[in-house]
C-alpha positions as a Markdown table, in Angstrom:
| # | Residue | x | y | z |
|---|---|---|---|---|
| 1 | Met | 3.0 | -13.4 | 9.4 |
| 2 | Leu | 0.1 | -12.1 | 8.6 |
| 3 | Arg | -0.7 | -8.9 | 9.7 |
| 4 | Phe | -3.2 | -5.9 | 10.0 |
| 5 | Ser | -3.1 | -2.5 | 9.0 |
| 6 | Arg | -3.4 | -0.5 | 12.4 |
| 7 | Gln | -5.6 | 2.6 | 10.8 |
| 8 | Leu | -4.3 | 5.6 | 12.6 |
| 9 | Asp | -3.5 | 9.1 | 11.6 |
| 10 | Tyr | -6.8 | 9.6 | 10.3 |
| 11 | Gly | -7.0 | 13.6 | 9.2 |
| 12 | Gln | -3.2 | 14.0 | 9.5 |
| 13 | Pro | -1.2 | 15.3 | 6.8 |
| 14 | Ala | 1.1 | 12.9 | 4.3 |
| 15 | Pro | 4.4 | 12.4 | 5.7 |
| 16 | Asp | 7.0 | 13.6 | 3.3 |
| 17 | Phe | 9.7 | 11.4 | 1.6 |
| 18 | Ala | 12.7 | 11.3 | -0.4 |
| 19 | Leu | 13.0 | 8.1 | -2.2 |
| 20 | Pro | 14.7 | 6.5 | -5.2 |
| 21 | Asp | 12.0 | 5.2 | -8.2 |
| 22 | Thr | 13.0 | 2.2 | -10.0 |
| 23 | Asp | 14.6 | 4.4 | -12.4 |
| 24 | Gly | 17.3 | 5.9 | -10.0 |
| 25 | Gln | 15.2 | 9.1 | -9.9 |
| 26 | Ile | 14.5 | 10.7 | -6.5 |
| 27 | Arg | 10.7 | 11.4 | -5.7 |
| 28 | Thr | 9.3 | 13.5 | -2.9 |
| 29 | Leu | 5.8 | 13.8 | -1.9 |
| 30 | Ala | 5.8 | 17.6 | -3.6 |
| 31 | Asp | 6.2 | 15.4 | -6.7 |
| 32 | Phe | 2.2 | 14.4 | -6.2 |
| 33 | Ala | 0.7 | 17.5 | -5.4 |
| 34 | Gly | -1.8 | 18.1 | -8.4 |
| 35 | Gly | -3.6 | 15.3 | -8.0 |
| 36 | Lys | -7.3 | 15.5 | -6.1 |
| 37 | Ala | -6.3 | 12.7 | -4.2 |
| 38 | Leu | -2.8 | 10.5 | -3.7 |
| 39 | Leu | -2.9 | 6.7 | -2.8 |
| 40 | Val | 0.1 | 5.7 | -0.9 |
| 41 | Ala | 0.5 | 1.9 | -1.5 |
| 42 | Phe | 3.3 | 0.2 | 0.5 |
| 43 | Ile | 3.4 | -3.3 | -1.3 |
| 44 | Cys | 6.9 | -5.4 | -2.0 |
| 45 | Asn | 7.5 | -8.2 | -4.6 |
| 46 | His | 7.3 | -11.4 | -2.8 |
| 47 | Cys | 4.0 | -11.0 | -0.9 |
| 48 | Pro | 1.3 | -13.7 | -2.1 |
| 49 | Val | -1.3 | -10.9 | -1.4 |
| 50 | Val | 0.0 | -8.2 | -3.2 |
| 51 | Leu | 0.5 | -10.4 | -6.5 |
| 52 | His | -3.1 | -11.5 | -5.5 |
| 53 | Met | -4.2 | -8.2 | -5.8 |
| 54 | Leu | -1.8 | -6.5 | -8.3 |
| 55 | Pro | -3.0 | -7.0 | -11.9 |
| 56 | Ser | -6.3 | -5.6 | -10.2 |
| 57 | Leu | -4.5 | -2.4 | -8.8 |
| 58 | Cys | -2.7 | -1.9 | -11.8 |
| 59 | Asp | -6.1 | -1.7 | -13.7 |
| 60 | Phe | -7.7 | 0.5 | -11.2 |
| 61 | Ala | -4.6 | 3.0 | -11.3 |
| 62 | Arg | -4.7 | 3.4 | -14.8 |
| 63 | Glu | -8.6 | 4.3 | -14.7 |
| 64 | Tyr | -8.4 | 6.4 | -11.4 |
| 65 | Gln | -5.6 | 8.4 | -12.7 |
| 66 | Ala | -7.9 | 10.0 | -15.3 |
| 67 | Lys | -10.2 | 10.7 | -12.7 |
| 68 | Gly | -7.7 | 12.9 | -10.6 |
| 69 | Leu | -6.1 | 10.1 | -8.6 |
| 70 | Gln | -2.4 | 10.1 | -8.1 |
| 71 | Val | -0.7 | 6.6 | -7.1 |
| 72 | Val | 2.8 | 5.9 | -5.6 |
| 73 | Ala | 3.9 | 2.6 | -4.2 |
| 74 | Ile | 6.8 | 2.0 | -2.2 |
| 75 | Ser | 8.7 | -1.3 | -0.7 |
| 76 | Ser | 10.4 | -1.2 | 2.8 |
| 77 | Asn | 11.2 | -4.8 | 3.2 |
| 78 | Trp | 14.3 | -5.6 | 4.6 |
| 79 | Pro | 15.6 | -8.5 | 1.9 |
| 80 | Asp | 17.9 | -10.3 | 3.8 |
| 81 | Glu | 14.8 | -13.0 | 4.5 |
| 82 | Phe | 13.4 | -12.3 | 1.0 |
| 83 | Pro | 16.4 | -11.1 | -1.3 |
| 84 | Glu | 13.9 | -10.6 | -4.5 |
| 85 | Asp | 12.3 | -7.7 | -2.5 |
| 86 | Asp | 15.9 | -5.7 | -2.8 |
| 87 | Tyr | 16.1 | -3.0 | -5.0 |
| 88 | Pro | 17.6 | -4.7 | -8.3 |
| 89 | His | 14.7 | -7.2 | -8.4 |
| 90 | Met | 12.2 | -4.1 | -7.4 |
| 91 | Gln | 13.6 | -2.4 | -10.7 |
| 92 | Ala | 13.1 | -5.8 | -12.9 |
| 93 | Phe | 9.9 | -6.4 | -11.0 |
| 94 | Ala | 8.3 | -3.0 | -12.3 |
| 95 | Arg | 9.5 | -3.5 | -16.0 |
| 96 | Glu | 7.9 | -7.2 | -15.6 |
| 97 | Trp | 4.5 | -5.8 | -14.3 |
| 98 | Asp | 4.6 | -2.3 | -16.3 |
| 99 | Leu | 3.7 | -0.5 | -13.2 |
| 100 | Pro | 1.7 | 2.5 | -14.1 |
| 101 | Phe | 2.9 | 4.0 | -10.8 |
| 102 | Pro | 6.2 | 5.2 | -9.3 |
| 103 | Tyr | 7.8 | 2.3 | -7.0 |
| 104 | Leu | 9.8 | 3.8 | -4.5 |
| 105 | His | 12.7 | 2.1 | -2.6 |
| 106 | Asp | 12.4 | 2.8 | 1.3 |
| 107 | Glu | 16.0 | 1.4 | 2.0 |
| 108 | Ser | 15.9 | 2.9 | 5.7 |
| 109 | Gln | 12.3 | 1.8 | 6.1 |
| 110 | Asp | 12.0 | 5.6 | 8.1 |
| 111 | Val | 8.9 | 6.3 | 5.7 |
| 112 | Ala | 7.1 | 2.9 | 6.5 |
| 113 | Leu | 7.4 | 4.1 | 10.1 |
| 114 | Ala | 6.3 | 7.6 | 9.5 |
| 115 | Tyr | 3.3 | 6.0 | 7.7 |
| 116 | Asn | 2.9 | 3.4 | 10.5 |
| 117 | Ala | 2.7 | 0.8 | 8.1 |
| 118 | Ile | 2.9 | -2.5 | 9.1 |
| 119 | Cys | 2.0 | -5.0 | 6.1 |
| 120 | Thr | 1.9 | -5.7 | 2.5 |
| 121 | Pro | -0.2 | -4.5 | 1.0 |
| 122 | Asp | -0.7 | -1.4 | 3.4 |
| 123 | Phe | -2.8 | 1.4 | 1.7 |
| 124 | Phe | -3.2 | 5.4 | 2.8 |
| 125 | Leu | -5.3 | 7.2 | 0.7 |
| 126 | Tyr | -5.0 | 11.2 | 0.9 |
| 127 | Asp | -7.5 | 13.8 | -0.3 |
| 128 | Gly | -6.9 | 16.9 | -2.2 |
| 129 | Ser | -5.2 | 18.8 | 1.1 |
| 130 | Arg | -3.2 | 15.5 | 1.6 |
| 131 | Asn | -4.8 | 14.4 | 5.1 |
| 132 | Leu | -5.5 | 10.7 | 5.4 |
| 133 | Ser | -9.3 | 9.8 | 4.4 |
| 134 | Tyr | -8.8 | 6.1 | 4.0 |
| 135 | Ala | -6.5 | 3.2 | 5.3 |
| 136 | Gly | -8.3 | 0.3 | 4.5 |
| 137 | Gln | -8.4 | -2.9 | 2.3 |
| 138 | Tyr | -8.1 | -2.8 | -1.2 |
| 139 | Cys | -11.1 | -5.6 | -1.3 |
| 140 | Pro | -12.0 | -8.5 | 0.6 |
| 141 | Ser | -10.3 | -11.1 | -1.7 |
| 142 | Arg | -7.4 | -13.0 | -0.3 |
| 143 | Pro | -5.3 | -15.6 | -1.9 |
| 144 | Lys | -5.1 | -18.7 | 0.1 |
| 145 | Leu | -1.5 | -18.0 | 2.7 |
| 146 | Pro | 0.3 | -20.6 | 4.1 |
| 147 | His | -0.7 | -20.3 | 8.0 |
| 148 | Pro | -3.2 | -21.8 | 10.3 |
| 149 | Pro | -6.1 | -19.8 | 11.0 |
| 150 | Leu | -5.8 | -17.3 | 13.5 |
| 151 | Pro | -8.0 | -17.0 | 17.0 |
| 152 | Gly | -10.9 | -14.3 | 16.5 |
| 153 | Val | -9.6 | -13.5 | 12.8 |
| 154 | Pro | -12.6 | -14.3 | 10.2 |
| 155 | Pro | -11.4 | -16.7 | 7.5 |
| 156 | Met | -9.2 | -14.9 | 4.5 |
| 157 | Arg | -12.0 | -14.9 | 1.8 |
| 158 | Thr | -10.5 | -16.9 | -1.0 |
| 159 | Asp | -13.3 | -17.6 | -2.8 |
| 160 | Leu | -13.8 | -13.8 | -4.3 |
| 161 | Pro | -12.4 | -11.9 | -7.3 |
| 162 | Val | -10.4 | -9.1 | -6.8 |
| 163 | Thr | -12.6 | -6.4 | -7.5 |
| 164 | Gly | -11.1 | -3.1 | -5.7 |
| 165 | Glu | -14.6 | -2.3 | -4.4 |
| 166 | Asp | -13.7 | -1.1 | -0.8 |
| 167 | Met | -11.0 | 1.1 | -2.5 |
| 168 | Arg | -13.2 | 2.5 | -5.2 |
| 169 | Arg | -16.0 | 3.4 | -2.9 |
| 170 | Ala | -13.0 | 5.4 | -0.6 |
| 171 | Val | -11.7 | 7.1 | -3.8 |
| 172 | Asp | -14.9 | 7.7 | -5.2 |
| 173 | Ala | -15.9 | 9.6 | -2.0 |
| 174 | Val | -12.9 | 11.5 | -1.6 |
| 175 | Leu | -12.8 | 12.8 | -5.3 |
| 176 | Ala | -16.6 | 13.9 | -4.3 |
| 177 | Gly | -15.4 | 15.9 | -1.5 |
| 178 | Thr | -16.4 | 13.7 | 1.1 |
| 179 | Ser | -15.2 | 10.2 | 2.8 |
| 180 | Ile | -15.9 | 6.9 | 4.1 |
| 181 | Pro | -16.4 | 6.8 | 8.1 |
| 182 | Val | -13.6 | 5.3 | 9.8 |
| 183 | Glu | -16.2 | 2.7 | 11.2 |
| 184 | Asp | -16.6 | 1.4 | 8.2 |
| 185 | Gln | -13.2 | 1.0 | 6.8 |
| 186 | Thr | -11.8 | -2.3 | 6.8 |
| 187 | Pro | -8.3 | -3.1 | 7.7 |
| 188 | Ser | -6.1 | -4.2 | 5.1 |
| 189 | Ser | -3.9 | -7.5 | 5.7 |
| 190 | Gly | -1.1 | -9.6 | 4.3 |
| 191 | Cys | 2.4 | -10.1 | 5.0 |
| 192 | Ser | 4.3 | -8.5 | 7.8 |
| 193 | Met | 6.8 | -5.8 | 7.0 |
| 194 | Lys | 10.2 | -7.2 | 7.1 |
| 195 | Trp | 12.4 | -4.7 | 9.5 |
| 196 | Gln | 16.0 | -4.8 | 9.7 |
| 197 | Pro | 17.8 | -5.1 | 12.8 |
| 198 | Gly | 17.6 | -2.3 | 15.3 |
| 199 | Lys | 14.6 | -1.0 | 13.3 |
| 200 | Asp | 11.8 | -3.0 | 14.3 |
| 201 | Pro | 8.7 | -0.9 | 16.0 |
| 202 | Trp | 7.2 | -1.5 | 19.2 |
| 203 | Trp | 3.9 | -2.3 | 17.2 |
| 204 | Gly | 5.9 | -4.6 | 14.7 |
């Protein structure tokens, strides 16, 4: 099911976490305290929207890490519906894609709930004080998705290259000490978060 990011918590500090990366090391928010900005990206292995933009996102991360941006990706999907989203597959996925950022496993889904993450990909960009500045799309490009048009929702732009233009503009602003106005931020959209029984929030 197609979901749009909720775009909440602007100005609020990044919630803490303690999650294993694909090497089994526990990573916390404090591990990413040194950068000028922090991008937290909720992704998963199977989502066609994630796979559509992942090569560009990896190149973007390599480029902007040199400018002071730190990047961390988190997978929170419950794997019953998509077994390829489980932790062993995450480990293989990280190796296959040579991910240039840590890929963390949120098995309890508590971190997704704390961040108000609702879709993959869902992006949260924090400034140097680790307050939320941007919660929008990577760029307008989307793959062709196997769902009918949604009432009131513009068609997905499947004719556009993946440039990361929205995220680049947002990160450039944060690194320059400013931010993109909330009203100028377009929500991310993609596959719905896959919640375990009893964990699905009221807004899921």
